C-alpha positions in Angstrom: 27.9 -15.8 -2.8 27.1 -12.3 -4.0 23.6 -11.0 -3.2 21.4 -9.5 -5.9 19.0 -7.1 -4.3 15.6 -6.3 -5.9 13.4 -3.5 -4.6 9.6 -3.9 -5.2 7.2 -1.0 -4.9 3.4 -1.3 -4.5 0.4 0.5 -2.9 -2.8 -0.4 -1.2 -6.0 1.7 -0.9 -5.8 3.6 -4.2 -9.5 3.1 -5.0 -10.8 3.6 -1.5 -13.4 6.3 -0.5 -11.7 6.9 2.8 -8.4 6.7 4.5 -4.8 7.0 3.3 -3.2 5.4 0.3 -0.4 3.2 1.7 2.8 2.6 -0.3 5.5 0.1 0.6 9.0 -0.8 -0.7 10.3 -4.3 -0.1 13.9 -5.3 -0.7 14.5 -9.0 -1.5 17.6 -11.0 -2.0 17.0 -12.6 -5.4 18.3 -15.9 -3.9 15.7 -16.0 -1.2 13.3 -18.9 -1.4 10.4 -17.0 0.2 7.4 -17.5 -2.0 4.7 -14.9 -1.8 2.2 -13.5 -4.3 -0.2 -10.5 -4.5 -1.8 -9.5 -1.2 -5.3 -9.9 -2.7 -4.5 -13.7 -2.8 -4.5 -13.9 1.0 -7.0 -13.4 3.8 -6.4 -10.6 6.3 -5.1 -13.2 8.9 -2.7 -14.7 6.3 -1.4 -11.3 5.4 -0.7 -10.5 9.0 1.4 -13.7 9.3 3.3 -12.9 6.1 3.9 -9.4 7.4 5.6 -10.9 10.5 7.6 -13.2 8.2 8.7 -10.3 6.1 10.8 -9.0 9.0 12.9 -12.2 8.7 12.8 -12.8 5.0 13.4 -9.3 3.6 16.6 -7.4 3.6 14.7 -4.1 4.3 11.3 -2.6 3.9 9.6 0.8 4.4 6.2 2.2 4.0 4.5 5.6 4.0 0.9 6.7 4.2 -0.5 9.6 2.2 -3.7 10.8 3.9 -7.0 11.6 2.4 -6.5 15.4 2.5 -3.3 15.1 0.4 -5.2 12.7 -2.0 -7.9 15.4 -2.4 -5.3 18.2 -2.8 -3.1 16.6 -5.5 -5.2 13.6 -6.8 -4.8 9.9 -6.2 -2.3 9.3 -9.0 0.1 12.1 -7.8 -0.4 11.0 -4.1 0.6 7.5 -5.0 3.6 8.5 -7.0 4.7 10.8 -4.1 4.2 7.9 -1.7 6.4 5.7 -3.9 9.2 8.3 -4.0 8.9 8.9 -0.2 9.0 5.2 0.7 12.0 4.6 -1.5 13.8 7.6 0.0 13.5 5.8 3.4 15.2 2.7 1.8 18.0 4.8 0.4 19.0 5.6 4.0 20.2 2.0 4.3 22.8 2.5 1.6 22.0 -0.9 0.0 23.4 -2.0 -3.4 20.0 -2.5 -5.1 20.3 -3.8 -8.6 16.7 -3.3 -9.7 13.7 -1.2 -8.6 10.5 -2.7 -9.9 7.2 -0.8 -9.5 3.7 -2.3 -9.9 1.7 -0.6 -12.5 2.4 1.8 -15.4 4.4 4.5 -13.7 8.1 4.4 -12.7 8.4 7.5 -10.5 11.7 6.5 -8.9 14.9 7.2 -10.8 16.1 4.0 -12.6 12.9 2.1 -11.8 10.9 -0.1 -14.1 7.1 -0.3 -14.1 5.6 -3.8 -14.5 1.9 -4.2 -15.2 0.5 -6.7 -12.7 3.9 -6.8 -11.1 2.4 -7.8 -7.8 1.6 -11.2 -9.3 4.9 -11.6 -11.2 7.7 -10.3 -8.9 8.3 -11.5 -5.4 9.6 -8.1 -4.2 6.5 -6.3 -5.5 4.3 -9.0 -3.9 6.0 -8.5 -0.6 5.5 -4.7 -0.9 1.8 -5.2 -1.7 1.4 -7.3 1.5 3.2 -4.7 3.6 1.2 -1.8 2.1 -2.1 -3.7 2.6 -1.4 -4.8 6.2 -0.3 -1.3 7.4 -3.3 0.3 5.7 -5.7 -2.3 7.2 -4.3 -1.6 10.6 -4.8 2.1 10.1 -8.4 1.5 9.1 -9.0 -0.6 12.3 -7.6 2.4 14.2 -10.1 4.7 12.3 -12.9 2.3 13.2 -12.1 3.0 16.9 -12.4 6.8 16.2 -15.5 6.5 13.9 -17.2 3.2 14.7 -20.4 4.3 13.0 -18.8 3.8 9.6 -17.6 0.2 10.2 -14.2 0.8 8.7 -13.2 -2.5 10.3 -15.4 -4.3 7.8 -14.9 -2.5 4.5 -11.6 -0.7 5.1 -12.8 2.3 3.3 -13.6 0.6 0.0 -16.8 1.5 -1.9 -19.0 -1.3 -0.6 -22.7 -1.2 -0.3 -22.3 -1.1 3.5 -19.9 1.9 3.3 -22.3 3.9 1.0 -25.1 3.1 3.5 -23.0 4.4 6.4 -22.2 7.6 4.4 -25.9 8.1 3.6 -26.7 7.7 7.3 -23.9 9.7 8.9 -22.4 12.0 6.2 -18.7 12.1 5.6 -16.1 11.6 8.2 -12.8 13.6 8.4 -11.0 10.8 6.7 -13.2 10.5 3.6 -11.8 11.5 0.3 -14.0 14.4 -0.9 -12.7 14.2 -4.4 -13.9 10.6 -4.6 -17.4 11.4 -3.3 -18.5 14.5 -5.2 -21.8 13.0 -6.0 -22.5 12.5 -2.3 -21.6 16.1 -1.3 
């Protein structure tokens, strides 16, 4: 049986006030029966289990992190697009015969890719990429919590929650905060 390989591309952390934007590519065999959907449909514990399953279920995957300084320098959209190109460049090193490259959202920054709005809820490969991107970003935010416990990154993961804004008001900005997202605080 001939394999049809689909690469899905998605990000996590695009709207966060702190930390990197995480971008992942997941390559699925179209004949696989692995059923996943958008990472937001799962708890953190469920995503961790799915991440471990991905090692068995996916043909390949990659991820990159674009840190807050780069986000501030080139803007979040350009940082995300850069991350998508960089993560796919890692997949290209496997020399796989990928038939389709499907990207969540409105941009298709990789040559021959197709953007699919809400693709993370429609395409298994994009859903898998969303899970990988979210898990590796959440793990990074737990690491940042160890460095900067006063901000409670373990709870809000850098998103603009009430708690996060309270911690910024109390402690100022950390080295991992996106200054371009927090101009009104500065």
